[in-house]
matplotlib code that plots the C-alpha trace (Angstrom):
import matplotlib.pyplot as plt

x = [3.6, 0.2, 0.2, 1.0, -1.6, -4.3, -3.2, -3.2, -6.7, -7.9, -6.3, -7.7, -11.2, -10.9, -9.4, -11.9, -14.8, -13.3, -12.6, -16.3, -16.5, -13.2, -13.7, -17.5, -17.1, -14.9, -16.4, -16.1, -13.9, -11.4, -11.5, -10.8, -8.0, -6.4, -6.9, -5.1, -2.2, -1.8, -2.0, 0.7, 2.8, 2.3, 3.7, 7.0, 7.0, 5.3, 7.2, 10.7, 9.3, 7.8, 11.0, 13.3, 11.4, 11.3, 15.0, 15.6, 13.3, 14.9, 18.5, 19.8, 21.5, 21.5, 20.1, 16.5, 17.0, 18.9, 16.4, 13.6, 15.6, 16.3, 12.7, 11.4, 13.8, 12.6, 9.0, 9.6, 11.5, 8.6, 6.1, 8.0, 8.2, 4.5, 3.7, 6.0, 4.2, 0.8, 1.4, 3.7, 2.7, -0.7, -2.8, -1.2, -0.3, -2.8, -5.9, -4.9, -5.8, -4.1, -4.2, -6.6, -7.6, -11.4, -11.9, -11.2, -8.2, -4.9, -2.8, 0.9, 3.5, 3.7, 1.5, 0.1, -3.1, -1.7, 1.3, -0.9, -3.0, 0.2, 1.5, -1.8, -1.8, 1.7, 1.3, -1.9, 0.2, 3.1, 0.7, -0.8, 2.6, 4.0, 1.0, 1.2, 5.0, 4.9, 2.1, 4.1, 7.2, 5.2, 3.7, 7.2, 8.6, 5.8, 6.6, 10.3, 9.6, 7.3, 9.9, 12.7, 10.4, 9.7, 13.4, 14.3, 11.7, 13.0, 16.5, 15.5, 13.4, 16.3, 18.6, 16.1, 15.7, 19.5, 19.6, 16.8, 18.1, 21.4, 19.6, 17.2, 20.0, 22.0, 19.1, 18.4, 22.1, 22.2, 19.3, 21.1, 24.4, 22.6, 21.1, 24.5, 26.1, 23.4, 24.0, 20.3, 19.1, 16.8, 19.8, 19.9, 16.2, 16.5, 19.4, 17.3, 14.4, 16.7, 17.9, 14.3, 13.7, 17.0, 16.1, 12.9, 14.7, 17.2, 14.9, 11.4, 12.4, 14.1, 10.7, 8.6, 5.6, 4.6, 1.4, 0.3, 0.1, 3.9, 4.6, 2.4, 4.2, 7.5, 6.1, 5.1, 8.5, 10.0, 7.7, 8.5, 12.2, 11.3, 9.1, 12.0, 14.0, 11.3, 9.8, 7.7, 6.4, 2.7, 2.1, -1.3, -1.4, -4.7, -5.4, -8.5, -7.6, -10.2, -7.7, -4.4, -3.0, -3.2, 0.1, 2.2, 5.7, 7.9, 9.4, 6.7, 4.8, 7.5, 9.4, 6.7, 6.8, 10.6, 10.5, 7.9, 10.4, 13.5, 12.2, 9.1, 9.7, 12.2, 12.6, 12.9, 9.2, 7.0, 4.0, 5.4, 3.1, 2.7, -0.5, -0.6, -3.8, -3.9, -7.2, -7.6, -11.1, -12.2, -8.7, -8.2, -5.5, -5.7, -2.6, -2.5, 0.4, 0.3, 3.2, 4.2, 6.9, 10.2, 10.8, 14.1, 14.2, 17.6, 19.1, 21.1, 18.7, 18.7, 15.6, 16.8, 14.2, 11.3, 12.6, 13.0, 9.6, 8.1, 9.9, 8.7, 5.1, 5.4, 6.7, 4.5, 1.3, 1.0, -2.6, -1.9, -2.7, -0.4, -1.4, 0.8, -0.5, 2.2, 1.0, 2.7, 2.5, 1.9, 2.6, 0.1, 0.7, -2.2, -1.5, -4.2, -3.4, -6.0, -4.6, -7.0, -5.0, -1.3, 1.6, 2.7, 6.4]
y = [17.5, 16.1, 14.1, 17.2, 19.4, 16.8, 16.2, 19.9, 20.3, 17.3, 18.8, 22.3, 20.8, 18.7, 21.5, 24.1, 21.8, 21.2, 25.0, 25.9, 24.0, 25.2, 28.8, 29.4, 33.2, 33.5, 34.3, 31.5, 33.7, 34.3, 30.6, 29.6, 32.1, 30.8, 27.2, 27.8, 29.4, 26.9, 23.9, 25.4, 25.9, 22.3, 21.2, 22.6, 19.8, 17.1, 17.2, 16.9, 14.1, 12.2, 12.3, 11.6, 8.4, 7.4, 8.0, 5.8, 3.1, 3.1, 4.3, 3.6, 0.2, -0.3, -3.4, -3.5, -2.3, 0.8, 1.7, 1.5, 3.6, 6.3, 6.3, 6.6, 9.5, 11.3, 10.9, 12.2, 15.2, 15.8, 15.6, 18.2, 20.4, 20.0, 20.9, 24.0, 25.3, 24.6, 25.9, 28.9, 30.1, 29.0, 29.6, 32.9, 34.6, 33.2, 32.8, 35.2, 32.8, 30.5, 26.8, 24.9, 21.2, 21.5, 25.2, 26.0, 24.2, 25.7, 23.2, 23.0, 22.7, 18.9, 16.4, 13.0, 14.3, 16.9, 14.8, 11.9, 14.3, 15.6, 12.0, 10.8, 13.8, 13.0, 9.3, 9.7, 11.6, 9.1, 6.2, 8.0, 8.9, 5.4, 3.8, 6.1, 5.7, 1.9, 1.7, 4.0, 1.8, -1.4, 0.1, 1.3, -2.1, -3.7, -1.3, -2.1, -5.8, -5.5, -3.4, -5.9, -8.7, -6.8, -6.1, -9.7, -10.8, -8.3, -9.5, -13.2, -12.5, -10.6, -13.5, -15.9, -13.9, -13.6, -17.4, -17.7, -15.3, -17.2, -20.4, -19.2, -17.8, -21.0, -23.1, -20.8, -20.5, -24.3, -24.2, -21.7, -23.7, -26.8, -24.7, -23.2, -26.7, -27.6, -24.2, -23.6, -20.6, -19.6, -19.0, -15.1, -14.9, -16.8, -14.6, -11.5, -13.1, -13.9, -10.3, -9.2, -11.6, -10.7, -7.1, -8.0, -10.0, -7.3, -4.3, -5.6, -8.4, -5.9, -4.5, -5.8, -6.2, -5.8, -6.0, -9.5, -8.4, -7.8, -11.1, -13.0, -11.2, -12.5, -16.0, -15.8, -14.6, -17.6, -20.0, -18.5, -19.3, -22.8, -23.2, -22.5, -25.2, -27.8, -28.1, -31.2, -29.9, -29.0, -25.9, -24.6, -21.3, -19.8, -16.8, -15.1, -12.0, -9.6, -7.2, -6.9, -4.3, -6.7, -6.7, -9.8, -10.6, -11.0, -14.4, -16.3, -17.8, -18.4, -20.8, -23.4, -23.1, -23.3, -26.5, -28.0, -27.5, -28.5, -31.6, -32.7, -32.2, -33.9, -34.0, -37.7, -37.9, -38.2, -36.5, -34.0, -31.3, -28.4, -26.7, -23.4, -21.9, -18.7, -17.3, -14.2, -13.4, -11.2, -11.1, -14.9, -16.3, -19.9, -21.1, -24.6, -26.2, -29.7, -31.3, -34.7, -36.6, -37.7, -41.4, -41.1, -38.0, -36.3, -37.9, -34.9, -32.2, -29.3, -28.4, -25.0, -23.1, -25.1, -24.8, -21.1, -20.6, -22.6, -20.3, -17.1, -18.3, -19.0, -15.5, -13.5, -15.5, -17.7, -18.6, -19.9, -23.5, -25.5, -29.0, -31.4, -34.4, -36.8, -39.5, -42.0, -39.9, -36.3, -33.9, -31.2, -28.3, -26.0, -22.8, -20.6, -17.2, -15.0, -11.4, -10.1, -12.0, -11.2, -9.9, -6.3, -5.8]
z = [23.3, 22.5, 25.8, 27.9, 26.1, 26.7, 30.3, 31.0, 29.6, 31.8, 35.0, 34.3, 33.9, 37.1, 39.2, 37.9, 38.8, 42.3, 42.9, 42.9, 46.2, 47.6, 46.6, 46.2, 46.6, 43.5, 40.1, 37.6, 35.4, 38.2, 39.2, 35.6, 35.3, 38.6, 37.5, 34.2, 36.0, 38.9, 36.6, 34.4, 37.5, 38.5, 35.1, 36.2, 38.8, 36.9, 33.6, 35.2, 37.5, 34.5, 32.4, 35.3, 36.1, 32.4, 32.2, 35.3, 33.9, 30.4, 30.7, 34.2, 34.2, 38.0, 39.6, 40.6, 44.2, 43.2, 40.5, 43.0, 45.5, 42.9, 41.7, 45.3, 46.0, 42.8, 43.8, 47.3, 46.0, 43.6, 46.5, 48.4, 45.3, 44.8, 48.4, 48.2, 45.1, 46.6, 50.1, 49.6, 46.1, 44.9, 48.1, 49.4, 46.1, 43.6, 45.8, 48.5, 51.3, 53.7, 52.8, 55.0, 55.4, 55.7, 55.2, 58.8, 60.1, 58.8, 56.9, 57.5, 54.8, 55.2, 56.9, 56.1, 54.4, 52.2, 51.3, 50.3, 48.1, 46.4, 46.0, 44.4, 42.0, 40.9, 40.7, 38.6, 36.0, 36.2, 35.6, 32.6, 31.0, 31.6, 30.0, 27.0, 26.7, 27.0, 24.4, 22.1, 22.5, 21.8, 18.6, 17.5, 18.2, 16.1, 13.3, 13.5, 13.5, 10.5, 8.7, 9.5, 8.2, 5.0, 4.5, 5.1, 2.6, 0.1, 0.5, 0.3, -2.9, -4.4, -3.7, -5.2, -8.4, -8.6, -8.6, -11.2, -13.8, -14.4, -14.3, -17.1, -19.1, -18.8, -20.1, -23.1, -24.0, -24.1, -26.6, -28.8, -28.5, -29.8, -32.7, -33.5, -33.7, -36.3, -38.1, -38.0, -40.0, -37.1, -34.7, -35.3, -34.6, -31.4, -30.3, -31.0, -29.0, -26.2, -26.1, -25.6, -22.8, -21.0, -21.3, -19.5, -16.9, -16.1, -16.0, -15.2, -12.8, -10.5, -9.7, -6.8, -9.1, -12.8, -14.7, -15.5, -19.2, -19.3, -17.6, -20.1, -23.0, -21.6, -21.4, -25.0, -26.0, -24.2, -25.9, -29.3, -28.7, -27.8, -30.9, -33.1, -31.6, -31.0, -34.5, -33.7, -30.4, -30.1, -28.0, -27.0, -25.3, -24.1, -21.9, -20.4, -18.5, -17.2, -15.7, -17.7, -15.2, -12.2, -10.4, -10.0, -8.9, -12.0, -13.0, -11.0, -13.9, -16.5, -14.2, -14.6, -18.4, -18.3, -16.3, -18.7, -21.5, -19.6, -17.8, -19.7, -23.5, -25.8, -29.6, -29.2, -28.3, -31.4, -29.7, -27.3, -26.2, -23.8, -22.9, -21.1, -19.8, -17.9, -16.5, -14.3, -13.1, -10.2, -8.8, -8.8, -11.1, -12.3, -14.1, -15.5, -17.4, -18.8, -20.6, -22.0, -20.1, -21.3, -21.6, -19.8, -17.6, -16.9, -13.9, -13.0, -13.9, -11.5, -9.5, -8.4, -10.4, -9.1, -5.5, -5.8, -7.2, -4.4, -1.9, -3.7, -3.6, 0.1, 0.8, -1.5, -1.7, 1.4, 0.7, -2.8, -3.9, -6.0, -7.1, -9.1, -11.1, -12.2, -14.5, -16.8, -19.9, -18.8, -16.0, -14.8, -12.5, -11.4, -9.5, -8.0, -6.5, -4.8, -5.3, -2.7, 0.0, -0.6, 1.4, 0.5, 0.4]

ax = plt.figure().add_subplot(projection="3d")
ax.plot(x, y, z, "-o")
ax.set_aspect("equal")
plt.show()
């Protein structure tokens, strides 16, 4: 509708400008009135022509030759219709004159000159509408591709989180199982703490993003559980957050802490330690975790959590930096995320 309104205005302007040379004796108001009417009449030829050609171009599944033949036939029919309206209706009934070629020589219904003029008028419109339609379809295709990519990322992230949650629960239940075997007095407190964490995992992790303050609180709850089990473990947690409401994908940060406990800390170590440092300044997150290493790492320890978190970072924060320092007695991971350059899902 917008295209046809703009096209109609353009044609009225061009024809009104031309009519002052063709009909110099007519008042401008009469010429404008006639121009509005004749261009509206031409639309009854041009609109069917445009959509007939678009239909042939998009819907008709004939081979190339037949498509060209049908298109040429439609254009020729439109030229005849254009000439009929011009020669038998517009000039004699609208302007009250006989159509002429140069103001003197009477024009017939169909000859090379007038047919070419009608053809160029129609082809100009066809070129415009095809250009607009092809551009519209390309933009629509881009939107559909972007939507499909977004849906694919959503599905992949949902699948990754579905893998992470059971993995986290499995690790924590193993901890509680060990405490239950020892009949530790802290077991009920750990279960209560686990309930709080799982409530977070079930309800908060289903969101695309949460505030970093909530995510840090969940990390603290997790560390509190581990403190109860690892009595000889030294844990240092520091944070410096200038914007607690900064959005972040849930379960991103805690996976590194979980891996530090699972793969880097053991009660058999006399000086086991974990250091967690979180800084958020001007939209840039710097997350550093350092932990002591086990003397005999688990040979069959699963790496699913770390693999999943790598994949999530690639999907959500493609410009992130993740550095790993593996030394004899400690292991350090530093993650940097620029929240000004993230993918919106």
